[in-house]
N, C-alpha and C positions, 0 to 999 in steps of 0.2 A: 664653374662646374655646371654641366647639364644645359638643357634648353630653356629652363626657367630663368627669368631676368635675375641678375645678381642683386642681393638685397641688403648685404651687411658687410662689415669689415671687422675681422677679429683674428686672433692668433691662437693656433693650436700646436702645442708642444707634443709631438707624437713619437712613439717607438714604432718603426716600420715593421717590426717582426711581432709585435705584441697584439694579442687578439682583443684586449681591452681598448687599446688605441684604435684598432680597426673598427670596432663597433661604432665609435663616435664618428669616425670618418665616413662611415656609411650614411649616418644621419645627416652629416654636413653635405654629402653629395645628394642625398635624397631631397634635401631642402634647397639645394642650389645656392648655398651660402657662400659669399665671397670670403675666403678665409686664407690667411697666411699660415700654411702648414710647415712647421719647422721639424725636420726629421732629426731626432736626437739620438746619439749613441748613449745607451743607458750606462755605459761604463766610462763615459767622458761627457758628463752633463755641463752645459753652459752655466755660468754664474747667474745669468738671467732667470733660469728656472728656479734656483733657490731663492731668488728675490721675490718671486711671485707665489711660490708654493712652499708653505712651512715644512712640508715633508720631503721636499726636493725629489718628488716622484713623478713618473709619467703614467698617464697623460695629464696635461693641464690645459685648460681652456681660459683664455683671457679675452674678455669683451669689455672694452673701456675700463671702468673701475672694478668690474666684477672678475674674480678669479675663482674658477671651479676646478677641483682636483679629485673628483670621484666620477667614474665614467657614466654610471646610470643617472646621476644628477645632471651631468652635462647633457645627456640625451633628452631627458625630460624638459630641461630648460630650453633646449633648441626646439623641441616640439611645441612648447608653449609660446616661445617668442616668434617662431615662424610656423603658424598654424596650417599651412598648406604645402604639401599634402599632410593630413593628420596621420601620425603614427601611433597615437593612443586613442582608444574609443572615447566618445563623448560622455557616455553615462557612467556614473560612479561604480556600479557593480562590474561592468565590463572592464573599466580601468583597473579595478582591484584584481580582477582575474588576470589581466595582462601582467601586472606587477608580480603576481604570484608565480606566473610562468617564468618571468625573468629570474625570480628567486630560485625556482627549481632548476633552471638551466645553470645558474651559478653553483648551486649546491651539488647537483648530480653530475654535471659534465665539465663545467669550467674549472672546478677545483681539481678534477682528475687531469685535465689538460695541463694545468699549472704544475702538478706533481711530476708528470711525464717530462716536461720541459726543464725542470729545475733539479730533480732528485738524482743523486749518484747511487742510490740503492737500486740495483738491478731487479731484485725481487719485487720491490714496491712499484717500480715502473712497469714491470710485466703485469702485475695485478691491476694497476690502474688502466693499462691498455685493454686488458680483458673486460674490465668493468665498463669502460667507455664503449667498447665495441658492442657488448651485449645490451647496454642501455639504449644505444642508438638503433640497434636492430629491433628492440622491443617497441620503440616509439614509432617505427616506420608506418604501421597501419593508420596512424591518425592522418597521414597525408593522402590517404585514399578518400577521406571524407571531404577535406578542404585543401585548396592548393598551397596555402601557407600554414604556419603553425597555429592550428585551431582558429583559422580565420580565412575569409574569402579575399582579404586584402593584405598587402604587405604591411607589417607593423614593427614596432620597436622590439618586439619579441624576436622576430626574424634577424634584426640587427645584432642581437646577442648570440643567436645560434649559428648564423652563417659563418662568422670568422672561425669558429671551432671546426665546422665541417670542412672549410677550405684548408685547414691545417692537418687533416687526417694523415696525409702522406708523411709530413714532418713528425707527427706524433707516433708514427709507426703502427697506425690502426687501419687495418684493411677490412672492409665490410663486403662480404660476398653479395653481388648484385641480386642473385636469385632469392636471398633472404631479406632484401630490403629494396625491392623495386620502387616502391613509392617514395622512399627516402631519396633515392637516386633521381627520381623525377623532380622532387622538390629542389635538390641541389642544382640540377640543370636549370630550373626556372629562376632560382635566385642568382646563380653565378652568371647568367647571361643578362641579368637586369642592368640597365645602363648605369644606375647609381652605384651598384656593387663594383662594376668594372672601373669606374672612375675613382672608387675609394682605394683601390689597391696601390700599395707602395711598391717600389722597385723590388724590395726583398720578398714581398708577398707574391708578386708576379712570378718570381723565380721558383717559388714553392711548387708550382704546378706546371712547370715547363715540360714535364714528362708526358 
């Protein structure tokens, strides 16, 4: 992956449609890690996954004797093991702020995306779509201040947000450009980033063929 020299060998069990798997793949691409990505059908999981992950869930990262099965833990591990380019700030206060942004993305937007993708309750889905659309429109102005999410540099926080934004068409969430010009500028910036393009699975590429 990427132009940086390959530096490791590990295995990543990934769901090509899942935004949690996607966020880890962005970090792997950003770090130019040599990794064996196994695209797993979540409805037909291999026995090997159950052998390494006690929850038999996706994603899962195997690095020699280490097995990780929580996406944010995976991302922070990769950032610490491969420190260049850094995706978390050096100083404790800034690192804590980044982790808080990740928490808010999870609580405010990722959970809505999960509900939209999994619920059969049409009213609940419609409400979640409305909340996600309004939430993203409301946050758009922050991208007028800095090119990335509260930062001049691409960070681990962007790795959490970008997969959700990429899935907006699949989520049925349409954001008028005139109400969120800065957000669209941010999406263009991130989606054209080499690591992001390399992170896309075949299923994810098809999400934006329109």
